[in-house]
C-alpha positions as CSV (number, residue, x, y, z in Angstrom):
1,M,52.1,109.4,63.0
2,A,54.2,106.4,64.0
3,P,52.3,104.0,66.3
4,A,53.4,103.5,70.0
5,E,55.5,100.6,71.0
6,A,53.4,97.5,71.7
7,P,54.9,94.5,73.7
8,S,55.5,91.3,71.6
9,L,52.7,88.7,71.4
10,R,54.9,86.3,73.7
11,Q,54.6,89.0,76.4
12,F,50.8,88.0,76.3
13,L,51.5,84.2,76.5
14,A,52.6,84.6,80.3
15,T,49.3,86.5,80.9
16,A,47.0,83.8,79.0
17,S,44.4,81.9,81.3
18,A,43.6,78.3,81.6
19,G,40.6,78.9,79.6
20,Q,42.2,80.2,76.6
21,F,42.3,78.1,73.8
22,F,43.0,78.1,69.7
23,F,40.7,75.5,68.4
24,D,40.7,74.2,64.9
25,R,38.9,71.3,63.2
26,A,41.3,68.6,64.6
27,A,42.6,70.0,67.5
28,R,42.9,72.6,70.5
29,V,45.9,74.1,72.1
30,R,45.7,76.0,75.4
31,V,47.5,79.3,74.6
32,A,49.0,79.5,78.4
33,D,51.0,76.2,77.5
34,L,52.9,78.3,75.1
35,A,54.3,80.3,77.8
36,G,56.8,77.3,79.2
37,G,56.5,75.3,76.2
38,T,57.3,75.9,72.2
39,S,55.4,74.3,69.1
40,L,58.7,74.9,67.2
41,G,60.8,72.0,68.9
42,G,63.3,74.4,70.5
43,C,64.6,76.3,67.7
44,L,63.9,79.9,68.9
45,A,67.7,80.7,69.2
46,A,68.1,79.6,65.5
47,L,65.6,81.9,64.3
48,N,66.3,84.7,66.8
49,G,66.9,87.9,64.2
50,R,66.1,85.9,60.8
51,S,63.5,86.9,58.3
52,V,61.0,84.2,58.7
53,L,58.5,82.7,56.3
54,I,55.2,81.5,58.0
55,A,54.1,78.9,55.2
56,T,51.9,76.2,57.3
57,E,49.2,74.5,55.6
58,S,46.8,74.9,58.8
59,Q,45.7,78.0,60.2
60,L,46.7,76.7,63.9
61,T,50.4,76.0,63.5
62,A,50.4,79.7,61.8
63,A,48.7,81.0,64.9
64,L,51.5,79.1,67.3
65,A,54.3,80.2,65.4
66,L,53.1,83.7,65.3
67,S,52.4,83.9,69.0
68,E,56.1,82.6,69.5
69,L,58.2,84.3,66.8
70,D,57.1,87.9,67.5
71,G,59.7,89.8,69.1
72,I,62.1,86.9,68.3
73,A,62.3,87.0,64.4
74,R,63.3,90.1,63.0
75,R,60.6,89.6,60.1
76,L,57.6,87.5,59.7
77,T,56.5,87.0,56.3
78,I,52.9,85.3,56.3
79,L,51.9,83.2,53.4
80,P,48.3,82.5,52.4
81,P,47.3,79.1,51.1
82,D,45.9,80.5,47.8
83,V,49.2,82.2,46.7
84,D,50.3,81.0,43.6
85,R,53.3,79.2,44.2
86,A,55.2,80.0,41.2
87,H,55.5,83.7,42.8
88,L,57.4,82.2,45.6
89,P,61.2,82.5,44.7
90,A,60.3,86.8,43.9
91,L,58.1,86.9,47.2
92,M,60.8,85.3,49.4
93,A,63.5,87.5,47.8
94,D,61.6,90.9,48.4
95,A,61.0,89.8,51.8
96,E,64.7,88.7,52.4
97,C,63.8,85.4,53.7
98,D,66.4,83.4,55.3
99,A,64.3,80.8,57.2
100,V,60.9,78.9,56.9
101,V,58.4,77.4,59.2
102,I,56.3,74.7,57.9
103,D,53.8,71.9,59.5
104,N,54.3,69.4,56.7
105,A,57.8,67.8,56.3
106,A,57.1,67.0,52.6
107,Q,57.0,70.9,51.9
108,R,60.8,71.1,52.5
109,A,61.7,70.9,48.9
110,S,59.5,73.9,48.0
111,F,61.6,76.3,49.8
112,D,65.5,77.1,49.0
113,L,66.3,78.6,52.1
114,P,68.9,77.8,54.7
115,L,66.8,77.2,57.9
116,C,63.6,75.1,57.7
117,F,61.6,74.2,60.9
118,V,58.4,72.3,61.5
119,C,55.6,73.6,63.7
120,A,53.5,71.2,65.3
121,P,50.3,71.6,67.5
122,E,52.0,69.6,70.2
123,I,53.6,71.6,72.8
124,S,57.1,70.4,74.1
125,P,58.8,72.1,77.1
126,L,60.9,75.0,76.5
127,E,64.2,73.7,77.5
128,Q,66.3,77.1,76.9
129,T,65.5,80.8,77.9
130,A,63.9,82.8,75.1
131,P,66.4,84.7,73.0
132,A,66.9,88.5,73.4
133,A,63.7,90.5,72.1
134,V,63.7,92.5,68.9
135,R,61.3,94.6,67.1
136,T,59.7,92.3,64.5
137,E,58.5,93.3,61.3
138,W,54.9,91.9,60.0
139,V,54.7,91.3,56.1
140,L,51.2,90.9,54.7
141,L,50.5,90.0,51.4
142,T,47.9,92.1,49.4
143,S,44.9,90.5,47.4
144,G,43.1,91.5,44.3
145,T,45.8,91.8,42.2
146,T,47.4,90.0,39.1
147,G,50.8,88.9,38.9
148,V,53.4,88.7,42.1
149,P,51.4,90.4,44.9
150,K,52.6,93.3,47.1
151,M,53.9,92.9,50.4
152,A,52.9,95.6,53.1
153,V,55.3,95.9,56.2
154,H,53.7,96.6,59.4
155,C,54.7,96.4,63.0
156,L,52.7,94.8,65.8
157,A,51.9,98.4,67.1
158,G,50.4,99.3,64.1
159,L,48.5,96.1,63.4
160,A,47.0,96.5,67.2
161,A,46.3,100.2,66.8
162,A,42.8,99.7,66.4
163,I,42.3,96.9,69.4
164,K,41.3,98.5,72.5
165,P,40.9,96.4,75.8
166,Q,37.1,95.6,76.4
167,A,35.5,94.4,79.8
168,G,35.0,90.7,80.1
169,S,37.0,90.0,77.0
170,Q,38.7,87.1,79.0
171,S,35.1,85.3,78.5
172,A,34.9,85.8,75.2
173,V,35.3,83.3,72.3
174,W,36.0,84.7,69.1
175,G,35.3,83.2,65.8
176,T,36.0,84.1,62.2
177,F,35.3,83.0,58.5
178,Y,38.4,84.5,57.5
179,D,42.1,82.8,57.1
180,I,44.2,84.2,59.8
181,R,47.1,84.6,57.2
182,R,45.0,87.6,55.4
183,Y,44.8,91.0,57.1
184,G,41.2,90.6,58.0
185,G,41.5,87.3,59.9
186,L,44.9,88.5,61.4
187,Q,43.2,91.2,63.2
188,I,40.5,88.7,64.7
189,F,43.3,86.5,66.0
190,L,45.4,89.4,67.4
191,R,42.2,90.6,69.0
192,A,41.4,87.2,70.6
193,V,45.5,86.8,71.8
194,M,45.6,90.3,73.2
195,G,42.4,90.2,74.8
196,G,42.7,86.8,76.3
197,A,40.1,85.4,74.6
198,S,39.7,82.1,72.9
199,L,39.8,81.7,69.1
200,V,37.8,79.2,66.9
201,L,39.8,79.0,63.4
202,S,38.3,78.3,60.0
203,S,39.4,75.3,58.1
204,A,39.8,75.1,54.5
205,G,37.3,73.1,52.4
206,E,35.2,72.8,55.7
207,P,31.2,73.2,54.8
208,V,29.7,76.3,55.9
209,A,27.5,74.0,58.0
210,E,30.2,72.1,59.8
211,H,31.7,75.4,60.6
212,L,28.4,76.8,62.2
213,L,28.2,73.6,64.4
214,R,31.8,74.0,65.6
215,L,31.5,77.7,66.4
216,G,28.2,76.9,68.5
217,Q,29.8,73.8,70.2
218,H,32.6,76.2,71.3
219,G,29.9,78.8,72.2
220,V,31.5,81.5,70.1
221,T,30.2,85.2,71.3
222,H,32.1,87.4,68.9
223,L,32.1,86.5,65.0
224,S,33.7,88.2,61.9
225,G,33.5,87.8,58.2
226,T,32.9,89.5,54.8
227,P,29.3,90.3,53.7
228,S,29.9,87.2,51.5
229,H,30.5,85.1,54.3
230,W,27.7,86.2,56.2
231,R,25.3,85.6,53.3
232,R,26.3,82.3,52.9
233,A,26.0,81.5,56.6
234,L,22.4,82.7,56.2
235,M,21.6,80.6,54.0
236,S,22.3,77.5,56.1
237,P,20.0,76.0,58.7
238,E,22.9,75.8,61.4
239,I,23.1,79.3,61.6
240,G,20.6,78.9,64.3
241,S,23.3,76.9,66.5
242,I,25.0,80.2,67.2
243,A,24.1,83.1,69.4
244,P,27.0,85.6,69.2
245,R,27.0,88.8,71.2
246,Y,28.8,90.9,68.6
247,V,28.6,90.2,64.7
248,R,31.3,92.0,62.8
249,L,31.5,92.5,59.0
250,S,34.4,93.8,57.0
251,G,36.5,93.4,53.6
252,E,33.8,94.1,51.3
253,I,30.6,96.6,51.1
254,A,28.0,96.1,53.8
255,D,24.8,97.3,52.1
256,Q,21.7,97.8,54.0
257,A,20.0,94.5,53.1
258,I,23.0,92.6,54.8
259,L,22.7,94.7,57.9
260,D,19.1,94.2,57.9
261,N,19.3,90.4,57.5
262,L,21.4,90.0,60.5
263,R,19.6,92.3,62.9
264,A,16.9,89.9,61.9
265,A,18.8,86.7,63.0
266,F,20.6,88.0,65.9
267,P,18.5,90.8,67.4
268,Q,20.2,90.6,70.5
269,A,23.8,91.1,69.2
270,A,25.8,94.1,68.6
271,I,26.4,94.3,64.6
272,G,29.0,96.6,63.0
273,H,30.8,97.0,60.2
274,A,34.7,98.1,59.8
275,Y,36.6,99.5,57.1
276,A,40.1,97.9,56.7
277,S,42.7,97.1,54.0
278,T,45.9,95.6,54.4
279,E,47.9,98.6,53.6
280,A,45.9,101.2,55.3
281,G,44.9,99.3,58.5
282,V,41.6,99.5,60.4
283,C,40.2,102.9,59.8
284,F,36.7,103.1,61.2
285,A,34.1,101.0,62.4
286,V,30.2,102.0,62.0
287,D,27.9,100.6,64.9
288,D,24.8,102.2,64.3
289,G,23.0,99.6,61.8
290,L,23.3,101.6,58.8
291,A,25.1,101.0,55.5
292,G,28.0,103.8,54.7
293,F,29.6,105.9,57.2
294,P,29.0,109.4,58.5
295,A,30.5,112.5,56.8
296,A,31.6,113.7,60.0
297,F,34.2,110.9,60.1
298,L,36.2,112.8,57.2
299,G,39.1,115.0,58.7
300,A,40.4,113.9,61.8
301,A,38.6,110.9,63.1
302,S,38.9,108.6,66.3
303,G,42.6,107.0,67.0
304,G,44.6,109.4,65.1
305,V,43.1,108.1,61.6
306,E,42.5,111.0,59.2
307,M,40.4,110.5,55.9
308,K,39.6,112.7,52.9
309,V,37.9,111.9,49.5
310,V,40.0,113.1,46.5
311,D,38.2,112.4,43.1
312,G,35.9,110.1,44.6
313,S,38.4,108.0,46.2
314,L,39.1,107.5,49.9
315,H,42.7,108.5,51.2
316,V,43.6,107.4,54.7
317,R,46.5,108.6,57.0
318,S,46.5,106.3,60.2
319,P,48.8,104.9,62.9
320,G,47.6,101.5,61.8
321,A,48.9,101.8,58.2
322,A,51.9,99.7,56.8
323,A,55.1,101.9,56.8
324,R,56.0,100.8,53.0
325,Y,56.2,97.7,50.6
326,A,59.0,95.1,50.7
327,G,60.9,95.0,48.0
328,A,61.7,97.9,45.4
329,R,59.4,96.3,42.5
330,S,56.1,97.6,44.4
331,G,56.8,101.4,44.6
332,A,55.5,103.5,46.8
333,L,52.8,103.1,49.5
334,L,52.5,106.6,50.9
335,D,52.1,110.1,49.2
336,A,54.0,113.0,50.4
337,D,51.6,113.9,53.2
338,G,51.6,110.3,54.5
339,F,48.3,109.2,53.0
340,I,47.3,106.1,51.3
341,D,45.0,106.0,48.2
342,T,42.8,103.1,49.2
343,G,41.1,102.8,45.5
344,D,37.8,102.5,47.6
345,M,35.3,104.9,45.7
346,V,32.6,106.7,47.6
347,D,29.5,108.8,47.2
348,R,28.0,111.3,49.6
349,R,24.4,111.3,49.8
350,G,23.2,113.8,52.5
351,D,25.4,113.6,55.8
352,R,26.6,110.0,54.6
353,Y,29.0,108.6,52.5
354,F,28.5,105.3,50.8
355,F,30.8,103.2,49.3
356,V,30.2,102.1,45.3
357,G,33.0,99.9,44.2
358,R,36.5,99.7,43.4
359,K,38.5,102.3,41.1
360,G,39.9,99.2,39.2
361,G,36.6,97.4,39.2
362,I,34.6,99.6,36.9
363,I,32.4,98.3,33.9
364,N,32.4,100.6,31.2
365,I,28.8,100.6,29.2
366,G,29.3,102.9,25.9
367,G,31.8,105.3,27.7
368,L,29.7,105.6,31.1
369,K,31.0,104.1,34.3
370,V,29.1,101.3,36.4
371,H,30.2,100.0,39.8
372,P,28.9,96.4,39.9
373,E,28.7,96.9,43.9
374,E,25.9,99.6,43.5
375,I,23.9,97.9,41.4
376,E,24.2,94.5,43.6
377,A,23.2,96.9,46.7
378,V,20.0,97.4,45.0
379,I,19.2,94.1,44.0
380,N,20.1,92.7,47.4
381,R,17.0,94.9,48.7
382,H,14.5,92.5,47.3
383,P,13.1,90.3,49.9
384,Q,13.5,87.0,48.4
385,V,17.2,87.8,47.1
386,R,20.3,86.7,49.4
387,M,23.3,87.6,47.3
388,S,23.9,88.8,44.0
389,M,26.9,89.4,41.6
390,V,27.1,91.9,38.7
391,R,29.3,91.3,35.8
392,P,30.1,92.4,32.2
393,K,28.9,90.8,28.8
394,R,30.8,91.9,25.6
395,S,28.7,93.8,23.4
396,P,29.5,94.7,19.9
397,V,27.4,98.2,20.1
398,T,28.1,99.5,24.2
399,G,31.3,97.2,24.6
400,A,29.5,95.8,27.4
401,I,26.3,95.3,28.8
402,V,25.3,94.6,32.6
403,M,24.1,91.0,33.6
404,A,23.3,89.8,37.3
405,D,23.8,86.6,38.5
406,V,21.4,86.0,41.9
407,V,21.0,83.7,44.7
408,L,17.6,83.3,46.1
409,K,16.9,82.8,49.6
410,S,15.0,79.4,48.3
411,G,18.5,78.2,48.2
412,G,18.5,77.6,44.3
413,K,15.4,75.6,44.5
414,R,13.0,76.6,41.6
415,T,9.8,78.2,42.6
416,E,6.9,78.6,40.3
417,D,7.3,82.5,40.9
418,E,10.6,82.9,39.7
419,S,9.5,84.9,36.5
420,D,7.7,87.5,38.8
421,V,10.8,87.7,41.2
422,K,13.2,88.6,38.2
423,D,10.5,91.2,37.0
424,E,10.4,92.5,40.3
425,I,14.0,92.7,40.6
426,L,14.4,94.4,37.2
427,A,11.8,96.9,38.0
428,L,13.2,97.7,41.4
429,C,16.5,98.6,39.4
430,R,15.1,100.7,36.9
431,R,12.8,102.8,39.7
432,T,16.5,103.2,41.7
433,L,19.4,103.3,39.0
434,A,20.2,104.9,35.8
435,R,19.2,103.2,32.5
436,H,22.8,102.2,31.8
437,K,23.2,100.4,35.1
438,V,19.8,98.0,35.0
439,P,21.0,94.5,34.2
440,V,20.2,93.2,30.7
441,A,19.4,89.9,32.4
442,I,18.9,88.3,35.6
443,N,20.2,84.7,36.0
444,F,19.2,82.8,39.1
445,V,22.2,80.5,40.2
446,P,22.3,78.1,43.6
447,A,25.5,79.7,44.6
448,L,28.1,82.4,43.8
449,A,31.8,81.4,43.9
450,V,33.6,83.1,47.0
451,A,37.5,83.5,47.0
452,A,39.8,82.4,49.8
453,T,39.9,86.1,50.8
454,G,36.1,85.8,51.6
455,K,35.2,88.2,48.7
456,L,33.0,87.6,45.7
457,S,35.1,86.2,42.9
458,R,34.9,88.9,40.4
459,R,36.3,88.4,36.7
460,L,36.0,92.0,35.2
């Protein structure tokens, strides 16, 4: 189903209120100033109809360029900061880029493109009428793959398919632990711009405590991140500096432990977890405080989304899905019926489905399949566990054995009862899991690595 046509982001600039801002660590920009001004130095006409690579170092300047160029550029390809620069030539060729927007003049030499423009957070008067509107394609890079990333082609109508106007949204202040140059963060950026809300952006390398303090200073009301983002935030004493009205999780499996911990931390907030992917778009949100999703969601769900389970994998047909991959290298995106195989495995228990892991993330234990996320959900139930990551270790007998790295709520400080806690975790696993899924060893660690996507860094 093709999404209904949506106005361009430039049209929302004209309706922005005086109190709507983009904030980052070092600056703020009044969104309404973009209605009669530009961050791009008056180059809108030169970029009209072009295929533009957004390759800024700052999320703030990326937000400005996206706001201005939707409806002007033919295509906007958004480059995340963690992409291997060795892949740039292939990515630019697949996206047919003929222009680039940067925010650091020293970057010019990295891009062999006909046009290069510098975006800055200082807004200058727009001395010309904006060029004739075009229907802009948005190209987003996928994550979690080796080699050159695939690029999913969206339109604004599809990206905004799950965004519904809400009463009082203009008084909202959105925040996100995500980078807006990935799908999850881009959704929050669009919710803010199209809802008339302010947006507090994260900054690369900023400590969690400082980010939380900034969110509190700007009065964040709506805050989004992955479960790993939230687990790290809950470990910080500065979590008390925020009091959001709405807490949102996505990007990873939201197990019952993290939902319960967030409910305890923010008893007055609405807490929801959403399922989305770069290719399939936003598929559904769950607001009942429980992990998983109702089995009734299968078939025709709200918003025109249809879902089915094939061999344990969730398949989705949605108005928010990407139309195709850019370039011939990536292969087909949709099957003959318009469904996307998400690769996310689910298991039905009673009247509810639960996510158990990724199709490509399975650990093979002597021919038996193990999803790390299933074991982590059990370990995370222990009252002294903040987060965990299950990984394989080579075994000459079974090929692999299961190990678990665990962060305790004590924040890595050694306690006298650690051996008791380890025994309790293993006992919990033995009561709940099949024998081959029980970790051979539990290692207490002070922290777990989280990738730029906000997900646990897994090396299976």
